[in-house]
N, C-alpha and C positions, 0 to 999 in steps of 0.2 A: 583525532583520527576517524579516519572513515568508517562509517558502521552501512550496514547493508540488511537488506529483507528479500529473502525470495517467496515465490509462491509454494503453498502445499498443499496438502490436507489437514493439518494439523499446526498448533505451533509448538515450536522448537527454539532453543537457544544452541547453537554452535560454538565455533572457535569466538575469541572475541570480537565484539562488533559484529557479530553476524547472527542472523534471524532467520526461521521460517514461519510464516503465518498464511493463514487460511484468508485470500484475498476479500473474501464475502463475510467476514469477522471482523466486526470495529474495535472488540474488544482485542483482539491480537496487535493492531496498531496502538491502542492506549497502552497496551501494555510494553511495548517496544518503545514508545515515547518516555512513558515513567522509568523503566529500568535505563535508559539514556542519562535522563535526568539525574537519579539516583546515583549515576555513576559521575556525576560531575559534569558531562559532556554540554557542552553548549552547540545548538545547530547553526552552522554561519550559513548554509545553503542545503534545499534538499531537491533530489533530480528524479522523480517520479517517472520509471521507465515499462509501465503497466502496457501501454498502447502502443507500445514499438511493434511489436508482435501482433497484434491486431490485424486481421484481411480486411482491405477495403470494403465497404458495403456496395452491394449493387444495389440499382434503382429501385426496385421493387421492396428491398429489406428498407431503403432510407424512408418510404411512404409509409411504412407500418408499424415500426417499433426500432427500438434497439433490438439487437441480437446480444447472444449471450457472451463473445469475450468484450462489446462495448461496453456492457452493464458491467463486468469485472474490471475493467480498466476505468472507467469513470466511478463506478461505486467507490475502487481502494481510493482513488485520488480523494473523494470526498472524505471518507476514514482517517485518511491523513490529517487533512483540514481541520476534521471535528476534534482529531487527537492534539493537533496542536493546540487550539483556540482555548481547549480545556486545562492544557499545561501552562498556561501563560497567569 
């Protein structure tokens, strides 16, 4: 069964297989991974779409540092990888 998580300010579990998580909170991702595993779900693939809506960086921003949307997109992906590696 497909499962999905949307970004929001707090953790929440909605309809079956749907969650709301704070992308800056690694414990939210760990909780989703744990709940999926407790339900007997086996991930056959993961699609991380957080960066789809990130606006392109201008040249000046690239030279200085990551801007907030990039931090959220890359940070949330890191949380997913960490949660999955801890679940194995």
